[in-house]
N, C-alpha and C positions, 0 to 999 in steps of 0.2 A: 146502838147495840143493845140487845135485850139483856135483862138482868139474869137470864139463864146462862150467860157466858161469863167466865171468870178468866182474866188475864193475870197470871201469877208467876212468881219466880219458880224456875225448875228446882225441885227439891227431892230429897230421898223418898218421900211418900209417892212420887210419880213413877217409880220403877215399873210396876206392872202396866199402868195405863200407857206409859211411853213405849214399852216394848210392843204392846198391842197396836198402837198408832203406827209404829215403824213397820211391823209385820204386815198389817192390813194395807198399807200404802207403798210397800216396798217396790212393786213393779211400776207403779205410777212415778215414784221418785226416780227410779233407775231409768225411766224413759227420758228423763230430763237432765239428770246429773250423773256423775260418776257413782258407781255402786259402793256402798259401805262394804268392808270385809265381812264375809259370812260369819266370822267369829263374833261380830257385834250383836247378833240376834239371839241373845240369851239373857236371862235375869242377871247373872253376875256381870256380864259385859255392860249392860245398860246401867246397872248400879255403879260400876266403875266410871262410866261416862258422866253420870250425874254428879258423882263426887268430884270429878275433875272440873266440872262447870261451877260447882259450889266453891271449890278452892280458887278458881280463877276470879270469881266474884270477890272473895275475901281479899285477894291480892290486888284487886283493882284492874285486872287484865281483861275482864269480860263480864257480861251479864246474859243469862239465858232465861227465857220465859216460855210458858205454854199457855195456850188458849183452851180452856176446858168448857165443855157443854155437858152438864150433869157430871158424871164421873169419867167421861171420856175426853181424851186430848184430841183436839181437832186441828190444831196448828201449833207450830213452834216458831219462835223468833229469838234472835240473839244479836248481841253486839260483842265482837271479839277483837283480838289484837289491839286492845286499847293501849295507846302510848302517845305521849306528847300531844294530848288534846285531840287525838284522832282515833277512830274506830271503824271497824268493818261490820256491816250489817248483813243479815241473812234471815230468811224465813221459808217455811214450807207449810202448805195447807193440805189437809186430807182431800183426796180426790172427790169424795162425795160432798164436800163443802166448798168446792171452787165455784167462782162466779157469784158469790154472795157477799163480796166486799170484805171478807175476813183478812185477806192479805193486806189490803189498804188499812184496815183497822190495826193490825199488828204493826205495820210500818209506822202509822201515826203514833202508836204507843211507844215504839222504839225511839222515835224522834223526841217525844216528851221526856223519856228517861235520859237520853243523851244530853239534852239541853238542861233540864231542871235538876237532875240528880247527879249526873256525871260531869257536867260543865264542859262537854266536848265542843270543839270548834269546827270539826270536819268529820263527816261520815262518808264512807266509801262503800261501794257495792260492785259485785261482778255478776253478770248475767250472760248465760250462753245464748246464742242466736236462736236456738230452738225453743225459747221461752219468751215470745213477744208479749204475753200477758204481764209477766213480771217486769219486763222493761217498761211497759206502759204505766204500770203502777208506780214505779220509781220516778219516772219522768213527771207524772201527774202530781207527785208530792215534792217536786222541785229539784230532783237529782238531774244532773247534766252529764251527758256522755263526754268523757275526756279522752278515751282511747278505744280502739277496736283492734284486737289481735287476731289475725287469721290463723287457722289451723291450730288453735289453742288446745283442743282435745279431740280425740277420735272416740266417738260414742256410737256403738252399734254399727261400726263400719263407715260412719260419716264424720268427716273432718268439720269441726265446728269452730266458729269464731267466738270470742268473748268480748262483751262490752264492759268497759270499766266506767263507773259513774261516781260522782261525788256531789255532796251538798254541804255548803258552808252554813253553819248554824248561828254564827255571830256576825 
């Protein structure tokens, strides 16, 4: 990964770049996952969201990161629902940066944080069937499918299954 990229904890100074990232990629993200409420897309709502992630980190319940290129956020990655040595991971990459290994990079960094900083034993992930690229990335990094739930979500009139995956870290 080039030194032009910075993987850093989501912080209050990311409010404007995060809002821009979410707005610029809104239709892309909403083609793959459930839409955020319209009320999310404002400076105040994004500031509240960031503060919630900062609070979760302080309480040991989660960690959120951004991948920046220059002053722009180009990806997000997080570990949430941390409890009893387990956590759930997620990530999203700007549409214009897909296919460049950034999701794999973010996932590798999350694995490092989970093992080396948080001491987690198990990571879990969920991927809708309409996102085979994400499923491939998770499996490439050692996640195994443990369940598939049909008709998990109706997105744009299509009933989608969800894959549940996990990876033991110890």
